[in-house]
C-alpha positions as a printed Julia matrix, in Angstrom:
635×3 Matrix{Float64}:
 183.32  -35.86  -35.44
 182.02  -33.48  -32.87
 178.51  -34.48  -33.74
 179.45  -38.14  -33.43
 181.14  -37.64  -30.07
 178.11  -35.9   -28.64
 175.87  -38.6   -29.99
 178.08  -41.33  -28.58
 178.16  -39.69  -25.15
 174.39  -39.29  -25.25
 173.93  -42.94  -26.12
 176.23  -43.97  -23.26
 174.32  -41.71  -20.82
 171.12  -43.46  -21.83
 172.62  -46.95  -22.02
 174.57  -46.94  -18.76
 171.54  -47.02  -16.44
 169.9   -49.59  -18.68
 172.98  -51.77  -18.51
 173.09  -51.32  -14.73
 169.44  -52.29  -14.44
 170.04  -55.24  -16.74
 173.02  -56.3   -14.67
 171.09  -56.03  -11.41
 167.84  -57.52  -12.67
 168.97  -61.09  -12.98
 169.99  -61.53   -9.31
 166.73  -59.9    -8.2
 164.76  -62.5   -10.15
 166.76  -65.42   -8.83
 166.61  -64.26   -5.23
 162.93  -63.29   -5.08
 160.26  -65.45   -3.55
 158.32  -67.66   -5.97
 155.32  -65.95   -7.53
 153.18  -68.63   -5.9
 153.52  -71.78   -3.8
 153.01  -74.71   -6.16
 151.39  -76.83   -3.5
 150.07  -79.54   -5.81
 153.35  -79.62   -7.81
 151.7   -79.31  -11.24
 153.88  -76.46  -12.47
 151.1   -73.9   -12.72
 149.24  -71.59  -10.39
 145.9   -73.08   -9.42
 143.18  -70.83   -8.08
 143.69  -72.1    -4.54
 147.4   -71.22   -4.75
 146.68  -67.65   -5.9
 146.47  -65.32   -2.9
 144.85  -62.61   -5.01
 141.77  -64.75   -5.51
 138.73  -64.5    -3.2
 138.71  -66.99   -0.34
 135.54  -68.72   -1.57
 137.04  -69.25   -5.01
 140.16  -70.76   -3.47
 138.1   -73.0    -1.2
 135.98  -74.3    -4.06
 138.97  -74.9    -6.3
 140.83  -76.9    -3.67
 137.73  -78.83   -2.67
 137.27  -79.91   -6.3
 140.75  -81.46   -6.26
 140.41  -83.32   -2.96
 139.73  -87.03   -2.7
 137.2   -88.45   -0.28
 140.1   -89.69    1.85
 141.6   -86.2     2.08
 138.25  -84.7     2.98
 137.69  -87.28    5.69
 141.11  -86.66    7.23
 140.31  -82.97    7.59
 137.32  -83.73    9.82
 139.49  -84.91   12.73
 141.71  -83.12   15.23
 143.68  -84.83   17.96
 146.58  -84.3    20.29
 150.15  -84.76   19.12
 153.3   -85.03   21.14
 156.51  -83.12   20.45
 160.1   -84.31   20.67
 162.38  -82.29   22.94
 164.45  -81.15   19.94
 161.47  -80.35   17.69
 162.32  -83.14   15.27
 159.69  -85.32   13.6
 161.34  -88.69   13.97
 159.62  -91.35   16.07
 161.2   -91.4    19.52
 160.24  -93.13   22.77
 157.4   -91.25   24.44
 157.51  -89.92   27.99
 155.37  -87.89   30.35
 151.64  -87.79   31.06
 150.73  -87.49   27.39
 153.01  -90.24   26.14
 149.95  -92.02   24.76
 149.5   -89.27   22.15
 150.63  -90.18   18.63
 152.99  -88.04   16.57
 151.68  -85.65   13.95
 153.65  -87.23   11.05
 152.08  -90.62   11.77
 148.55  -89.18   11.65
 149.39  -87.11    8.57
 150.67  -90.15    6.68
 148.18  -92.75    7.84
 145.03  -90.67    8.38
 145.67  -87.64    6.1
 144.92  -85.37    9.09
 146.01  -81.72    9.17
 144.59  -80.44   12.48
 146.36  -81.09   15.79
 146.2   -79.8    19.34
 149.12  -79.6    21.72
 149.29  -80.52   25.37
 152.72  -80.49   26.98
 155.48  -78.75   25.0
 159.23  -78.97   25.7
 159.98  -75.26   25.23
 159.5   -72.34   22.84
 162.46  -73.05   20.53
 161.56  -76.73   20.21
 157.88  -75.9    19.67
 158.57  -73.41   16.86
 161.11  -75.78   15.28
 158.64  -78.67   15.4
 155.92  -76.49   13.93
 158.04  -75.53   10.91
 159.03  -79.17   10.41
 155.36  -80.19   10.44
 154.48  -77.52    7.88
 157.32  -78.68    5.59
 155.93  -82.18    5.79
 152.45  -80.84    5.02
 153.81  -78.95    2.02
 155.19  -82.22    0.63
 151.75  -83.9     0.61
 149.73  -84.26   -2.6
 147.88  -80.94   -2.28
 150.15  -79.24    0.25
 147.32  -78.43    2.66
 148.9   -76.71    5.69
 148.43  -77.87    9.26
 146.39  -75.97   11.85
 147.73  -76.18   15.4
 145.39  -75.6    18.35
 145.95  -75.31   22.08
 144.05  -75.26   25.35
 144.83  -72.25   27.57
 148.47  -72.06   28.63
 148.84  -68.61   30.22
 147.35  -69.16   33.68
 149.65  -68.77   36.68
 147.86  -71.43   38.69
 148.13  -75.14   38.02
 144.97  -76.64   36.55
 144.14  -79.89   34.82
 142.29  -77.8    32.23
 145.19  -75.47   31.45
 148.51  -76.46   29.95
 151.79  -75.61   31.68
 152.93  -72.18   30.5
 156.53  -73.33   29.98
 157.85  -70.05   28.65
 154.61  -68.2    27.95
 153.71  -65.16   30.05
 151.84  -65.9    33.28
 148.48  -64.29   34.02
 145.55  -64.81   36.37
 142.78  -67.26   35.51
 139.8   -66.06   33.42
 137.89  -65.62   36.68
 140.46  -62.99   37.54
 139.63  -60.97   34.45
 135.97  -61.09   35.47
 137.03  -59.87   38.92
 138.89  -56.97   37.31
 135.89  -56.3    35.07
 137.87  -54.28   32.52
 137.01  -55.26   28.95
 140.0   -53.37   27.55
 142.37  -55.27   29.83
 140.81  -58.61   28.85
 141.22  -57.64   25.19
 144.86  -56.73   25.86
 145.44  -60.11   27.5
 143.9   -61.96   24.55
 146.05  -59.89   22.19
 149.17  -60.99   24.07
 147.98  -64.6    23.81
 147.52  -63.99   20.08
 151.05  -62.63   19.66
 152.65  -65.45   21.62
 150.58  -68.14   19.89
 151.23  -66.8    16.39
 154.97  -66.6    17.11
 155.15  -70.38   17.63
 152.52  -71.4    15.07
 149.48  -71.97   17.3
 146.66  -70.56   15.18
 143.57  -71.83   16.99
 142.67  -71.31   20.65
 140.47  -73.92   22.31
 139.09  -71.09   24.42
 137.52  -68.9    25.77
 134.99  -70.61   28.02
 131.65  -68.82   27.86
 130.07  -71.21   30.38
 128.47  -69.76   33.49
 129.45  -70.96   36.97
 125.9   -71.14   38.3
 126.67  -74.47   40.03
 129.46  -73.63   42.53
 130.72  -77.22   42.85
 131.57  -77.64   39.14
 135.32  -78.35   38.71
 135.7   -76.16   35.61
 134.71  -72.82   37.12
 138.25  -71.38   37.07
 138.17  -71.27   33.27
 134.95  -69.24   33.17
 134.16  -65.57   33.72
 131.91  -66.4    36.67
 128.18  -66.77   37.16
 126.78  -63.55   35.72
 125.72  -63.73   32.07
 126.15  -60.04   31.29
 129.64  -59.84   32.79
 130.64  -63.06   31.03
 129.28  -61.75   27.74
 131.4   -58.6    27.97
 134.55  -60.59   28.79
 133.85  -63.19   26.09
 133.39  -60.54   23.42
 136.62  -58.77   24.38
 138.52  -62.07   24.54
 137.43  -63.24   21.08
 138.15  -59.81   19.61
 141.62  -59.8    21.16
 142.43  -63.2    19.63
 140.94  -62.65   16.2
 140.78  -58.9    15.64
 137.81  -57.36   13.86
 138.19  -59.99   11.13
 140.03  -63.3    10.96
 143.32  -62.72    9.15
 146.95  -63.68    8.72
 147.91  -62.42   12.2
 144.84  -63.81   13.98
 144.28  -66.76   16.25
 140.94  -68.45   15.59
 138.83  -68.65   18.74
 136.92  -71.87   19.47
 134.45  -70.64   22.07
 133.14  -73.33   24.39
 131.0   -75.1    25.57
 127.76  -74.44   23.7
 125.08  -74.06   24.93
 126.61  -73.63   28.38
 128.28  -76.33   30.49
 127.75  -74.79   33.92
 124.51  -76.32   35.27
 125.9   -79.77   36.09
 123.87  -81.83   38.54
 125.49  -81.45   41.98
 128.53  -80.05   40.18
 129.71  -83.43   38.9
 131.44  -83.18   35.55
 130.31  -85.18   32.46
 133.86  -86.11   31.55
 132.88  -89.2    33.52
 130.03  -91.69   33.5
 128.95  -90.87   37.06
 127.36  -87.64   35.72
 125.94  -87.43   32.22
 123.2   -84.82   32.43
 122.87  -81.1    32.87
 119.81  -79.98   34.79
 117.66  -76.86   34.68
 115.5   -76.8    37.84
 115.21  -73.01   37.53
 114.05  -73.26   33.89
 116.98  -70.98   33.0
 118.37  -72.62   29.84
 118.26  -69.4    27.79
 120.26  -67.43   30.37
 123.27  -69.58   29.56
 123.13  -68.57   25.9
 123.85  -64.89   26.56
 127.69  -65.13   26.58
 127.6   -67.2    23.38
 125.52  -64.53   21.71
 128.4   -62.14   22.47
 130.85  -64.62   20.91
 128.71  -64.75   17.76
 128.69  -60.95   17.64
 132.5   -61.05   17.81
 132.49  -63.61   14.94
 134.08  -66.45   16.84
 135.68  -68.75   14.28
 134.57  -71.98   15.94
 132.26  -73.39   18.6
 132.7   -76.43   20.84
 129.68  -78.09   22.49
 130.11  -79.88   25.82
 129.81  -83.53   26.82
 126.66  -83.39   28.92
 123.04  -84.12   28.11
 120.74  -81.06   28.33
 118.13  -82.97   30.26
 114.56  -82.57   28.96
 115.39  -79.5    26.88
 114.99  -81.1    23.44
 113.2   -84.03   21.82
 115.95  -86.48   22.88
 118.24  -86.7    25.87
 121.61  -87.08   24.16
 124.91  -85.21   24.52
 125.15  -81.76   22.94
 127.22  -82.84   19.92
 124.8   -85.66   19.2
 121.81  -83.37   19.54
 120.44  -82.05   16.23
 118.0   -79.72   17.99
 120.96  -78.01   19.69
 123.46  -77.93   16.81
 121.24  -77.48   13.77
 118.04  -76.16   15.31
 119.52  -73.7    17.79
 123.08  -72.95   16.67
 122.75  -73.14   12.89
 119.15  -72.09   12.32
 118.3   -69.69   15.16
 121.71  -68.05   15.44
 122.64  -68.53   11.75
 126.09  -69.68   12.8
 128.18  -70.88    9.84
 131.55  -71.28   11.5
 133.25  -74.53   12.46
 131.61  -76.7    15.11
 133.97  -79.19   16.75
 133.06  -81.79   19.36
 134.78  -81.92   22.69
 137.47  -84.61   22.89
 136.66  -88.32   22.87
 132.95  -88.67   22.09
 133.19  -91.74   19.85
 135.86  -94.19   20.98
 137.36  -95.22   24.31
 140.75  -93.72   25.12
 143.51  -96.13   26.12
 145.96  -94.47   28.52
 148.46  -97.14   29.41
 146.47  -99.9    31.06
 143.58  -97.58   31.82
 140.56  -97.33   29.5
 138.66  -94.04   29.57
 135.17  -94.68   28.13
 133.92  -92.51   25.28
 131.65  -89.68   26.4
 128.83  -90.94   24.22
 126.15  -89.96   26.69
 122.67  -90.97   25.63
 123.97  -93.04   22.72
 126.07  -95.59   24.59
 124.44  -98.46   22.7
 125.37  -97.1    19.27
 128.39  -98.42   17.38
 131.31  -96.13   16.54
 129.98  -95.86   12.97
 126.51  -94.91   14.21
 127.95  -92.34   16.59
 130.0   -90.68   13.84
 126.97  -90.54   11.58
 124.73  -89.09   14.3
 127.26  -86.36   15.13
 127.6   -85.34   11.48
 123.83  -85.42   10.97
 123.45  -83.21   14.04
 125.4   -80.52   12.17
 128.9   -80.88   13.62
 131.95  -80.37   11.35
 134.89  -81.82   13.23
 135.67  -84.56   15.75
 137.93  -83.64   18.67
 140.24  -86.29   20.1
 139.48  -88.88   17.43
 141.37  -90.38   14.44
 138.56  -92.04   12.5
 138.52  -90.86    8.88
 138.11  -94.46    7.74
 134.64  -94.49    9.32
 133.58  -91.42    7.35
 134.89  -93.01    4.16
 133.01  -96.2     4.93
 129.76  -94.33    5.61
 130.0   -92.51    2.28
 130.84  -95.63    0.3
 127.95  -97.5     1.91
 125.57  -94.72    0.93
 124.72  -93.81    4.52
 126.31  -90.38    4.23
 126.43  -88.09    1.22
 129.81  -86.73    0.19
 128.08  -83.4    -0.41
 127.41  -83.24    3.35
 131.1   -83.79    4.02
 131.89  -81.0     1.57
 129.92  -78.53    3.68
 132.16  -79.17    6.7
 135.38  -79.34    4.7
 134.57  -75.94    3.2
 134.25  -74.43    6.66
 137.58  -75.9     7.74
 139.35  -74.86    4.54
 137.91  -71.36    4.77
 139.46  -70.96    8.2
 142.88  -72.07    6.94
 142.74  -69.62    4.03
 141.57  -66.74    6.22
 144.44  -67.39    8.63
 146.88  -67.11    5.71
 148.25  -70.61    6.22
 148.22  -71.42    2.51
 150.34  -68.36    1.71
 152.97  -68.56    4.45
 152.54  -71.03    7.3
 156.09  -70.76    8.69
 157.42  -68.95   11.76
 160.76  -67.38   12.62
 162.14  -69.64   15.34
 164.59  -67.14   16.79
 162.01  -64.36   16.73
 159.57  -66.65   18.53
 161.96  -66.99   21.48
 162.16  -63.19   21.68
 158.38  -62.63   21.56
 157.03  -65.38   23.81
 157.3   -64.44   27.45
 159.04  -61.15   26.76
 159.4   -58.66   29.61
 156.51  -56.4    28.59
 154.14  -59.38   28.49
 155.39  -60.7    31.82
 154.8   -57.32   33.46
 151.22  -57.28   32.2
 150.76  -60.81   33.52
 152.12  -59.73   36.91
 149.7   -56.8    36.85
 146.77  -59.14   36.22
 147.69  -61.28   39.24
 147.71  -58.24   41.53
 144.83  -56.36   39.96
 142.44  -59.3    40.16
 142.88  -59.82   43.91
 139.82  -59.1    46.05
 139.81  -57.65   49.55
 136.96  -59.36   51.38
 137.66  -58.33   54.95
 139.86  -55.71   56.58
 139.13  -55.69   60.3
 140.17  -52.46   62.02
 141.81  -51.41   58.74
 144.68  -53.78   59.46
 145.69  -53.74   55.81
 147.86  -52.69   54.2
 150.75  -53.78   56.41
 153.97  -51.83   56.7
 156.91  -53.66   55.17
 160.03  -54.27   57.23
 158.55  -53.58   60.66
 156.82  -56.86   61.47
 157.79  -60.32   62.59
 155.7   -62.57   60.36
 154.89  -66.24   60.36
 153.92  -67.7    56.97
 152.28  -70.9    55.73
 152.19  -72.01   52.1
 154.38  -69.02   51.18
 158.05  -69.14   50.23
 159.92  -67.83   53.31
 162.61  -66.3    51.07
 159.99  -64.18   49.3
 158.31  -63.28   52.6
 161.66  -62.17   54.05
 161.63  -59.23   51.63
 158.59  -57.83   53.48
 159.35  -58.58   57.13
 161.28  -60.75   59.57
 160.12  -64.34   59.09
 159.83  -66.39   62.29
 159.45  -70.14   62.68
 156.49  -70.29   65.08
 153.19  -68.39   65.22
 153.78  -67.49   68.86
 156.89  -65.55   67.86
 155.06  -63.46   65.28
 153.32  -60.12   65.32
 151.14  -61.41   62.52
 150.66  -64.52   60.38
 149.98  -64.8    56.66
 148.55  -68.01   55.25
 147.61  -68.97   51.71
 144.84  -71.51   51.14
 143.24  -73.3    48.21
 139.51  -73.85   47.87
 138.72  -77.3    49.29
 137.69  -80.22   47.13
 137.0   -83.9    47.58
 138.35  -86.57   45.21
 135.54  -88.42   43.45
 134.67  -91.81   44.9
 135.72  -93.77   41.85
 138.52  -95.95   40.57
 139.03  -93.5    37.69
 142.38  -91.84   38.41
 141.57  -88.94   36.1
 138.31  -88.21   37.93
 140.29  -87.99   41.17
 142.23  -85.07   39.68
 139.07  -83.01   39.14
 138.11  -80.61   41.94
 134.69  -82.07   42.67
 132.85  -82.15   45.96
 132.24  -79.97   48.99
 133.64  -76.45   49.18
 134.26  -76.18   52.93
 137.25  -77.07   55.1
 136.69  -80.07   57.36
 138.23  -81.99   60.24
 141.87  -81.57   61.16
 142.57  -79.25   58.2
 139.93  -76.79   59.39
 140.99  -77.14   63.04
 144.61  -76.33   62.2
 143.63  -73.22   60.27
 141.38  -71.96   63.04
 144.06  -72.73   65.66
 146.47  -70.44   63.79
 143.83  -67.71   63.53
 143.18  -67.97   67.28
 146.9   -67.9    68.11
 148.02  -64.8    66.23
 146.34  -62.07   64.16
 146.24  -63.61   60.69
 145.83  -62.46   57.12
 144.28  -65.17   54.93
 144.56  -65.33   51.16
 142.54  -68.01   49.36
 142.78  -69.12   45.76
 139.23  -69.35   44.43
 139.08  -71.88   41.63
 135.54  -72.47   42.95
 133.43  -70.49   45.44
 134.83  -71.54   48.83
 132.6   -71.9    51.89
 134.62  -70.23   54.67
 132.36  -68.59   57.28
 134.47  -69.55   60.33
 137.73  -68.56   58.64
 136.23  -65.24   57.56
 135.03  -64.57   61.09
 138.43  -65.2    62.68
 140.73  -63.62   60.07
 142.07  -60.1    60.61
 142.17  -59.68   56.85
 140.79  -61.86   54.06
 141.76  -61.73   50.4
 140.98  -63.86   47.38
 143.15  -64.48   44.35
 142.63  -66.18   40.99
 146.17  -67.33   40.37
 148.97  -65.22   41.83
 152.58  -65.58   42.89
 153.65  -65.17   46.5
 155.21  -61.84   45.54
 151.93  -60.66   44.0
 149.96  -61.58   47.11
 152.47  -59.97   49.44
 152.63  -56.82   47.3
 148.9   -56.4    47.87
 149.04  -57.25   51.58
 151.84  -54.74   52.14
 150.26  -52.01   50.03
 152.63  -51.94   47.08
 149.53  -52.64   44.99
 146.0   -51.92   46.11
 143.3   -54.57   45.59
 140.42  -53.63   43.32
 138.75  -56.87   42.24
 135.07  -57.73   42.66
 133.7   -61.23   43.22
 132.65  -62.85   39.92
 130.43  -65.22   41.91
 128.96  -65.22   45.39
 130.63  -67.06   48.27
 127.97  -69.24   49.95
 127.51  -69.16   53.7
 127.21  -72.93   54.09
 127.21  -76.23   52.23
 123.51  -76.48   53.04
 122.98  -73.29   51.03
 125.01  -74.78   48.18
 122.95  -77.96   48.14
 119.68  -76.02   48.2
 120.51  -73.64   45.33
 119.51  -74.45   41.75
 122.21  -75.5    39.3
 121.12  -73.2    36.46
 120.44  -70.0    38.42
 123.01  -67.32   39.31
 123.14  -65.46   42.63
 120.66  -67.82   44.3
 122.26  -69.28   47.43
 120.57  -68.21   50.65
 122.27  -65.45   52.66
 125.68  -65.61   50.92
 128.71  -64.84   53.05
 129.9   -62.44   50.34
 127.56  -61.53   47.43
 128.38  -61.34   43.76
 130.3   -58.13   42.98
 131.6   -57.66   46.53
 135.05  -56.16   47.04
 136.59  -53.63   49.41
 139.35  -51.08   48.97
 141.94  -50.02   51.49
 140.0   -46.8    51.91
 136.83  -48.74   52.79
 135.32  -48.68   56.24
 135.81  -51.57   58.62
 133.75  -54.65   57.74
């Protein structure tokens, strides 16, 4: 009996943990995540559903299961609007982008799975909408996830080329990072963009801009890193690396660097968004200089490239827009640089855009006489993979069925697009945590860095008699274009210049609306860079009345010789709050920026310089790289 008792106790000692494990095992199995996501609903794990498989194997397996219609849908990306509550139901549209369709409509009717966002209602709604879109994508035949892209939305200043931040942290414009000149800080900024984008499901950035601002009248300069190729290259490399990391992965944002092969040298600065300017010019024979920042993007393994609208005049065998130009896309980008990432056109190259009653003509420069079908075919034959701002998969299908386009050519582009989705981890887990997104986007640490960028990028151009920095609290100040409530924290604000010890005025770089009926063109900052008429007279009257500190926002290189001469102090910013500007003026933060482009001395000098050359205006008022410190001698 004793033997039996010992044996029984021994068996219980062995059995008890086994029973406990057995008891606990069943709930663990039922609560665990599925071993794989059965995206095609066939009850087994296909190669493309198996995250342990190499990316190329997954790409090839999925491609083999796709229909021509599904392949064609993947070749298009367009804007989608978002409901205020993040739902997917069709609701009446409102706002500037009301013309944009909804993602579900394009997913059902066009089999599209790439979308870009313009205005968004808020972070919670955006993340909610994103998850709803991915659930809809998961319900499709093959469960191919959606890729969401965005133009820049972190700039403090208001720009037609940057989306309203609406909850995202606020930073200076890219020009400001060039003014700071710190690659590590640019990388840190891009990493914050990455974190905020990933939190809400934005996995592709339609930036950075590697274009060079060699033509000072071009409206898109604020999105660049200035006119110097080497400085731009350093900033571009750091920016792409900050978005993507060393390698594209599940926490990366894919960078679509633009606009190959450089959109800066526009004739007289007029932008090829519009028919009044279709060609880029190279009077200084400096085409290759504009490639240098893109070479840095290639070194950083940018996931995608976007060519621009314009025609590189007399640089190739045909004068057609970049995305139509086989010598540019295949000859230069694919063959010379061996680039095998995604190439996506800029928006609206094939069909006219209907915005209410207004029709915006397609930017089919050089091929205006071609049909939509011929334009699509020419773009694909040039070597492009994806069409921005278009919903035309039916044309691709038609071209293949008519024998004008081989499906094997389509497969090449679809592979590139699928590869990017797999590398981003979208097939394995495309969803975001909505509540966590609201905690990450715009959090205090990011906002502080953004505030730092606004102050750090400011440039001290003139400091007569070492007037700056001012002493807070001791002055009666008159302000223009500054919130008096903010200014009151630094001094006693008075109502008239004559009552003041000193005036502070904020200005914007001048621009002239284009002489056209196109309401969109009138929103672009084209035209002369100098103040004129009554506006100039009023500024100079203030400067003659009271010692004045001038701060000017440089979205383009302003021509301000008279203002510079009369100002006691002159600063430049690249997107900054009133508090940021006043912090610098009153010495709470010392300016350290350097000009990322020269400030011309006259409009005559601007007109005489060559569009494709940097640093070439005669006797600039302030040269490239100029910037004082508070310890500098009087200038």
